[in-house]
N, C-alpha and C positions, 0 to 999 in steps of 0.2 A: 306380548302378554304372557303371563305365567299361569299354568294350570296344575292343580293337584288332581291326580287320577287314581282310579282303582280299576284294575283290569284283570281278566282271566287269561291264562295261558294253558290251553288244554282243559281238562275237566276238573283237575284237582288244584293246580297252582294258581294262587291269587297274588298279584303284584300291586304295590302302591309306590307312587313316586311323583316327581315334579317334571313338567315338560314346558318348554318355552316356544311358542309359535305366534303367528300373527292374529289368529282367531280360534274359536272353539272347533269349527269344522276342520281346520287344518290340523289341530291337535288330534282329533279323532282319526283322520286319515293317516297321520304319522304313526299312531299306535297300531292301526290295522296293518300298515306296511311292515311293522315289526312282528306281526303274527300274534297280536294281542286283541282281545275282545273287550272294549271299554264297558265298564259297569257304571262308573260314576266319574264325571269330570266337572270340576269347579274352578272358577277363576280365583287366583290368590290376590287379595286386596291388601297391599302393604301401605301403612300410613307412615311415610317418611318424606323429607327429612324431619327430625324432631324440631320442636319449637326452639327459637333462640334462647328463651328463658331457661329451658332444660340444658341446652348446650353450654351456656355461660355459667350456670350455677355450679359452684365448687362442691366437690365431694371430699369428705374427710379421708385422709390416708388410711385411717383405721378401718373405714367402711370398705375401701377397695381391697385392703389386706384380708378382711373377713370374707369378702366375695370370692377372691381367688383361692383362699385356704379351703373354704367349704366346697367350692367347685372341684378342686383337686381331690378332696376326700370322696365326693360322690362319684367322680369319674373312675377313681381307683377301685371303688366298690361296684364297678361295671353298670352304673346307672346311666342311661342314655342322656345325651346333652340337653335335649329339649325338656325332658322330665326334670333334670337337675336345675335348669333355669327356672322352671315353675316352682320348684321347692324353695330356691333361694329368693325368688320374688316375694314369697310369703314370710321369709325369715328375716330379711334385712330390715333395720329400723329406719333408715333414711328414706323418706318418701320420694325424694328426687332420684335416688339410686333405684328404687322400685320401678319408677317410670322408665328409666334407662334400661333396666333388665327386661322389662316388658317389650321395649322396642327392639332390643337385641334378639329376643325370642321371636318376635314377628318377622324380623329380617331373616333370621336363620331358618325358620319354618317356611319362609317364602322362597328358599332356594339359595340364599347367600351362604357362604361358608362362615364359620364362627369368627375367624380372623377378619373377614371382610365386614362383618357386623360390628366388631369392636372398633374397626378403623373409622367408623362414623363418629366416634367420640374421642378425638385425639387429645382433648384436655383431661381425660380420665385414664385412658389406656395408651401408654407411650408406644413409640415404634418398637422398642425393645420387647415389650409384652406381645404386641401384635405379631411380630416376626417369629418369635419363639413358638407361639401358638400355631402360626401358619406352618412352620416346620414340623410340629407335632402332628398336624392334620395330614401333611403329605406323607409322613412315615407311618401313620397309623398309631402313633403313641401320644395322643393328646394328654393322657393322664401323667406321663413322664414330663412333658413340656410344662404342664401346670404345676407339677411338683418342683421343677427348677425355678419357676417364677415365684412360687410360694417361699422357697428357700431364700431367694434374692431379697424379696420384700421383708422377710423375717429378719435377715441380717441388717437391712437398712433401718428397720423399726427399732431393733435392739440398740444400734449405735446412737440413734436419735434419742432414745430413752436415757441412755447413759449420759449423754451431754446435758439433757434437761435436769436429770437428778443431780449432776455435778454443779449446775448453776442455780439450783433451787435455793440453797442456803444463802449464797451471796445476794440473790434477788430479795429474799426474805429480810436480810439485814438492811438493805437499801430502803425497802418499804417501811420497816419499823423505824429506821432513823429519820426518814422524811416526815412520817406521821408524828413522831416525838417532837421534832423541831417545829412543825406547824402548830401543835397543841401548846407548846411552850410559848411561842411567839404570839399566838392569837388569844390565849386565855390566861396564862399565868403571868407573863411579863407585864401586860398592861395594868394589872392590879397592883403589882409592886411599883410600877412607874408612878401611880397616883400617890403612893406612900412617900416616894422619894421627893416628889414635887411639894408635898405638904411640909417636908422637913426643912425646905428652903436652903439646903446646902448645895454647893457647887459639886456636880457629879464628875467622875473621871471620864476621859474621852471615850474609852471602850464601852462604858455604860450608856453614854449618850447615843452612840452608834446603835447599840442593841435596842434601846428604847425607840429610836427613830424607825428602825426596821420593823419592830413590833407594832408601832403605831400604823405603819403602812399596811401590814398584814391585817390588822384589826379593821381597817377601813376598806381595803381593796381585796383582801384574801379570797373571799367567796367569789368575787367577779373574776379574779385571776384563775381560780379553779374551774369555773364554768367555761371561760374562754379556752383554757387548756384542753378541757374535755371535748369541746366543739372542734378545736384545731386537730386533736388526735383522731376524732371520728372522720374528719375530712381526709386526713392523711391515710387512714385505714382503708378508705375506698380507693385511694390512689396507690396501688401496690408498687408501682414503679419507683415511688419515693423511698419506700423501705428497701427496695432492691438496690438503690443507689447508696443508701446508708450502709447496707450489708457489704456491698462491693468496696466502699471506701475503707471499712474496717479490715476487709480481707487484704487490701493492698498496702495499708499503712500501719497495721499492728503486727509486730514480728511473730508472736506466738499464734495469733489468730490466722495470720497469713500462712503459716506452716501447716496448721490444722486444715485450713481450706484447701491447700494444695494436696495434702495427703488424702482428703475426702474425694477430690477429683480423681486421683490415681486409683483409689478403691473402686469408685463408680466405673471408671474406664476399664480397668483390668478385670473386674468381676463380670461386667456386662459382656466384654469380649470373650471371656471364658465360657459364660453361659450360652452365648450365641454359637460358639464353636462346638460345644458339647451337644447343642440342639440340632446340629446339622445345617445351620444357616451358612450359605456360601461365604468364604473369607472376605471378599470385597464388600459384600453387603453387611457383614458383621462389623467390619472396620468403620463403615459409614455410620451405622446405627450407634456403635459404642462412642464414636467421636461426638455425637450429639449430647452425651452426658457431661461433656467438658464445658465449663463456663469461661475459662480464661481465653481472651480473644487471640493472643499470640499462639497459644497451644493449638487452638482451633485452626488457625491459618497453616501452621506447620503440619498438622495432621492431614489437611487437604493435600499437601505436597506428598505426604507418605502414601495416601490413597492412590495418587497418580503413579507414583513409583512402583507400587505393588501391582497396579493394573498393567504396567509395562513389563512385569516379570521379575522384579526385584524381590528379595525376601523381606519380611516384615522387620526383622532386626536391623538389616542393612539400611533400610529406608528410614528407620527411626534414629539412626546415628546422627542425622542432621537436625533432629529436634532438640533445640537448646534448652527447652523448658522441662524436659523429662530427665530425671536423675539417671546416672550411669547404671546403678543397681537395677533399675527397672528394665533398661535396654538389654543388659547382660542376661537377666533372667529370661527375657523373651528369646534371646539367642539360644540359651540352653534348652528352652522348651521346644524350639524348632529342631534342634539337633537330636533331641531324644524322642521327638514325635509325640510329645505329651504337652503341647502348648496350653491346652485348656486347663489341665491340672496345675501347671506351673503358675499360670495367671491367677488361679484361685489362691494359691499359696502366697503370691505377692500381695493380693488383696488382704489376706489375713495378717501379713506382716505389717502393712500400713495401718490396719485397724488397731493393732496392738500399740503402734507408735502414737496414734491419735489418743488412745486411752491414757498413755503415759503423759502426753502433753496436756490433756485435760486435768490430770492430777496435779501437774505443775502449776497450771493457771489457778486452780481452786486453792492450792496451798499458799499461793502468793496473794490472791485476791481477798481471801477472808481476813487475814491480819491487817491488810492495807485498808480495807473498808472499816474495820473496827477502829483502826488508828484515826482515820479521817473523821468518822462519826464522833469518836471520843474527843478529838480536838475541837470540833464544832460545838458539841454539847457542853464540853468542859469550859470552852470560852464563854458561852452564854451564862453558865452557872457562876463562873468567876466574875463576870461583869456585874452580876447582881449582888454577889456577896462582898465585893470590894467596897462599895459605899456603905454597906452595913457594918463592916469592920471599922471603917473610918469614923462612922457615927459612934460606935461603941467606944473607940479610943478617946474621942472627944468627951464623952460622958464621964469616963474614968479620969 
């Protein structure tokens, strides 16, 4: 059992703290043995573990980023941790995150360290975040640890935003194109089809095909749309399906494959840099940073690296056997070890790969936009041509 106590030492000094004993009487005896006079002793009641609903509920990345950012600011301003958590509980917009902050507050107030409290929510706070905070607690520099995490999340959010901005226009083109085709095929073409039937003329093959597709859309279009929405919602609840699609694109699309590989290198190198700088032991740092890698082969090879390092090998020598890591990456690690500034070198490596990703995104968008315009132009042009072709034929017959 855990008890919060208030006790006197001498006439002037009053102490407060937490003590863990079998019962209240034992808590009193323990305090007396330490030369303290108990004034108040209350049992701490902690409501955990949190409900499965809270555990499984997803929290937006932006909300987690806001929480860490504001907590770092408050700690830097020398506001104590429990007060900071109270303030943030009232500031965050997400109701679910509010509940989680409240549980973290209760656990921390009850005697758990902040890192132990965060560990109860692995779906929100990764091992990387937990271990950096743990290191900050051990060194007495929690504010610096939070600042490191804030910087990491900020970089991650910035890169994600750049990717979304780059893809926004191509996605807009696709949506506009699909909507235009549906409107043409469902509302415009059927009316023209009636006019062609009344003329009694034999229509070109391409016109018959377009009218047939249009007739199908007119009859079944709304049902296809409803079924598609239902199917999409079912898939949305099965995240593993989207993960398989994403992994397929990563493995089979050259430029996307390269971007995904560079993204993993950024996550691995920057995580390792952050952990080293935060004072997390090298082996533990390597284990945590390896969890940011998705590629199965790289994961297997990094496990071998972990074993080699645990036996006394240097990190750069152990990584020479990793076939999925580029030579540049391994050579930079070797330089970092030789200069004694591995953390700084790894951060520079992450920056270099970030710039390469931005360049690759620029290439993709510069190729994708004209390609989409060409494809949509061919489709819409084909539909328009199929309609105007019989009109031209009728006009020529009249003349």
